[in-house]
C-alpha positions as CSV (number, residue, x, y, z in Angstrom):
1,M,-108.8,201.0,117.2
2,I,-112.0,202.3,118.8
3,I,-111.5,204.5,121.9
4,N,-114.5,204.3,124.2
5,L,-115.8,207.0,126.5
6,E,-114.1,205.6,129.6
7,Q,-110.7,205.7,127.9
8,R,-111.3,209.2,126.5
9,N,-111.9,210.4,130.1
10,S,-109.4,208.3,131.9
11,I,-106.3,208.4,129.7
12,P,-105.9,212.2,129.6
13,L,-106.4,212.5,133.4
14,L,-104.0,209.7,134.1
15,L,-101.3,211.0,131.7
16,T,-101.6,214.5,133.1
17,Y,-101.3,213.3,136.6
18,I,-98.2,211.2,135.8
19,S,-96.6,214.1,133.9
20,Y,-97.4,216.3,137.0
21,Q,-95.7,213.9,139.3
22,I,-92.6,213.8,137.0
23,L,-92.5,217.6,136.8
24,L,-92.7,217.9,140.5
25,A,-89.8,215.4,141.0
26,I,-87.6,217.2,138.5
27,F,-88.5,220.6,140.2
28,N,-87.6,219.2,143.6
29,I,-84.3,217.9,142.4
30,F,-83.0,221.0,140.5
31,Y,-84.7,223.9,142.3
32,N,-85.0,222.8,146.0
33,Q,-82.6,225.5,147.1
34,S,-84.5,228.4,145.4
35,H,-85.9,230.9,147.9
36,N,-89.2,230.9,145.9
37,F,-89.4,227.1,145.9
38,Y,-92.7,226.7,147.7
39,L,-94.4,229.6,145.8
40,V,-93.4,228.1,142.5
41,E,-94.4,224.6,143.7
42,T,-97.8,225.9,144.8
43,I,-98.3,227.6,141.3
44,I,-97.3,224.4,139.5
45,R,-99.8,222.3,141.6
46,I,-102.6,224.8,141.0
47,L,-101.9,224.9,137.2
48,C,-101.9,221.1,137.1
49,M,-105.1,220.9,139.1
50,L,-106.8,223.3,136.7
51,V,-105.6,221.3,133.7
52,I,-107.0,218.1,135.2
53,V,-110.3,219.7,136.1
54,Y,-110.5,221.1,132.6
55,L,-109.7,217.7,131.0
56,N,-112.3,216.0,133.2
57,H,-114.9,218.6,131.8
58,R,-113.6,218.5,128.3
59,F,-113.7,214.7,128.0
60,S,-116.8,214.5,130.1
61,F,-117.9,211.0,131.0
62,K,-120.4,209.8,133.6
63,N,-119.5,206.3,134.7
64,K,-122.0,203.8,136.1
65,L,-121.7,205.3,139.6
66,E,-122.7,208.8,138.4
67,H,-126.4,208.0,137.6
68,K,-128.1,209.8,140.5
69,T,-129.4,213.3,141.0
70,I,-128.4,214.6,144.4
71,K,-129.4,217.8,146.2
72,L,-126.8,220.3,147.5
73,K,-127.9,219.7,151.1
74,S,-127.2,216.0,150.7
75,I,-123.8,216.7,149.1
76,L,-122.8,218.8,152.1
77,L,-124.2,216.3,154.6
78,W,-122.3,213.4,153.0
79,S,-119.2,215.5,152.7
80,I,-119.2,216.3,156.4
81,L,-120.0,212.7,157.4
82,G,-117.1,211.7,155.2
83,M,-114.7,214.0,157.0
84,V,-115.9,212.8,160.4
85,G,-115.6,209.2,159.3
86,A,-112.1,209.7,158.0
87,L,-111.1,211.3,161.4
88,V,-112.6,208.4,163.3
89,I,-110.7,206.0,161.0
90,Q,-107.4,207.9,161.4
91,I,-107.7,208.1,165.3
92,G,-108.9,204.4,165.6
93,L,-106.3,202.9,163.3
94,S,-103.5,205.0,164.8
95,R,-104.4,203.5,168.2
96,I,-104.5,200.0,166.7
97,E,-101.1,200.5,164.9
98,S,-99.6,201.8,168.1
99,E,-101.0,199.1,170.4
100,L,-100.6,196.0,168.2
101,F,-97.8,196.8,165.9
102,H,-95.9,199.5,168.0
103,F,-96.0,201.9,165.1
104,S,-95.5,205.6,166.0
105,S,-98.5,207.8,165.4
106,Y,-96.1,210.3,163.9
107,S,-96.7,211.1,160.3
108,A,-93.8,212.5,158.4
109,N,-95.9,213.6,155.5
110,T,-98.4,215.4,157.6
111,N,-95.9,217.1,159.9
112,L,-93.9,218.3,156.9
113,L,-96.9,219.8,155.3
114,L,-97.9,221.5,158.6
115,E,-94.4,223.0,159.0
116,I,-94.4,224.3,155.5
117,V,-97.9,225.9,155.9
118,H,-96.8,227.4,159.2
119,H,-93.9,229.2,157.4
120,Y,-95.7,229.8,154.1
121,P,-99.4,230.2,154.7
122,Y,-100.3,230.3,151.0
123,Y,-99.1,226.7,150.8
124,I,-102.4,225.7,152.5
125,L,-103.7,225.6,148.9
126,V,-101.7,222.5,148.3
127,P,-103.0,220.0,151.0
128,G,-106.3,222.0,151.3
129,I,-107.4,222.2,147.6
130,T,-105.0,221.0,144.9
131,A,-104.2,217.5,146.4
132,P,-107.8,216.5,147.3
133,V,-109.2,217.6,143.9
134,M,-106.5,215.8,141.8
135,E,-106.4,212.7,144.1
136,E,-110.2,212.2,144.1
137,L,-110.5,212.6,140.3
138,I,-107.6,210.2,139.8
139,F,-108.0,207.6,142.5
140,R,-111.7,207.7,142.9
141,K,-113.2,208.7,139.6
142,V,-110.7,207.1,137.2
143,L,-109.2,204.2,139.1
144,F,-112.4,203.3,141.0
145,G,-115.3,204.7,139.1
146,N,-114.4,204.4,135.5
147,F,-112.5,201.1,135.8
148,S,-115.3,199.5,137.8
149,R,-117.0,198.8,134.5
150,F,-114.3,196.2,133.9
151,I,-113.7,194.8,137.4
152,P,-116.2,194.4,140.3
153,F,-116.7,197.4,142.7
154,L,-114.8,195.9,145.7
155,P,-111.6,195.0,143.8
156,A,-111.7,198.3,142.0
157,A,-112.1,200.1,145.4
158,L,-109.3,198.1,146.9
159,V,-106.9,198.7,144.1
160,S,-107.6,202.4,144.0
161,S,-107.3,202.7,147.8
162,L,-104.0,200.7,147.8
163,L,-102.5,203.0,145.2
164,F,-103.8,206.0,147.1
165,S,-102.1,204.8,150.2
166,L,-98.8,204.0,148.4
167,A,-98.8,207.4,146.7
168,H,-98.5,209.1,150.1
169,M,-95.3,207.2,150.9
170,D,-96.0,207.8,154.7
171,G,-95.7,204.3,156.2
172,H,-99.3,204.5,157.6
173,F,-100.6,202.4,154.7
174,L,-103.5,200.9,156.5
175,I,-104.9,204.3,157.5
176,Y,-104.6,205.9,154.0
177,A,-106.0,202.8,152.4
178,S,-109.0,202.7,154.8
179,I,-109.7,206.4,154.2
180,G,-109.5,205.7,150.5
181,L,-112.1,203.0,150.9
182,L,-114.3,205.4,152.8
183,F,-114.1,208.0,150.0
184,C,-114.8,205.3,147.4
185,Y,-118.0,204.4,149.4
186,I,-119.1,208.0,149.5
187,Y,-118.6,208.4,145.8
188,Y,-120.5,205.2,145.2
189,R,-123.3,206.1,147.6
190,T,-123.9,209.7,146.4
191,G,-123.1,209.2,142.7
192,T,-121.0,212.4,142.5
193,I,-117.2,212.9,142.8
194,I,-118.0,216.2,144.4
195,T,-118.8,214.6,147.7
196,S,-115.5,212.8,148.1
197,I,-113.7,215.8,147.0
198,L,-115.3,217.9,149.6
199,S,-114.8,215.2,152.3
200,H,-111.1,215.2,151.4
201,I,-110.9,219.0,151.4
202,F,-112.7,219.3,154.8
203,L,-110.5,216.6,156.3
204,N,-107.2,218.2,155.3
205,L,-108.3,221.7,156.2
206,F,-109.6,220.6,159.6
207,I,-106.3,218.8,160.5
208,I,-104.3,221.9,159.4
209,L,-106.5,224.4,161.3
210,L,-106.6,222.1,164.4
211,S,-102.8,221.9,164.4
212,S,-102.5,225.6,164.4
213,L,-104.6,226.2,167.5
């Protein structure tokens, strides 16, 4: 059986990410009482991120979205616009959820991360760096970009954004899915995954820093 370039890039990344999630689940079950729990968890996440970044480089593949040459200034501009857009989406949809569906704006996922970062400052590397890098490479590059060769752009974006939303297990599925769609558009518009990675990083760091004021 012939393995094409998309599969050579996508399969190692997906398998590593799935293995990483299983490893974290096992670690959470058996070591959640350890006094070094969050330090070890942070190290595991950093190592897994580095493996995924390495595999993305090792099995390098530019899908049909990645055909443009973009300047650093444009990358930074789009990254900031992505962060601002994601904040607008989050605020706007939170109001809609509250007014129409009477959902609480409280995010268990976000508040737990903020509490952990408050007690263990080094943990900022998890929501601030490791999660955005891995999630963008998996949900945007693999599930949206690489697979868009086989299905149209919009369905690919919807599927990847829905999975991105479900992965957060937060209850605010509409918000996460909409942010996922925005990051898909940024990736599509700029032709480089770096822009959506930076948008995601900027968004998470901004929320963390704002909550600490």
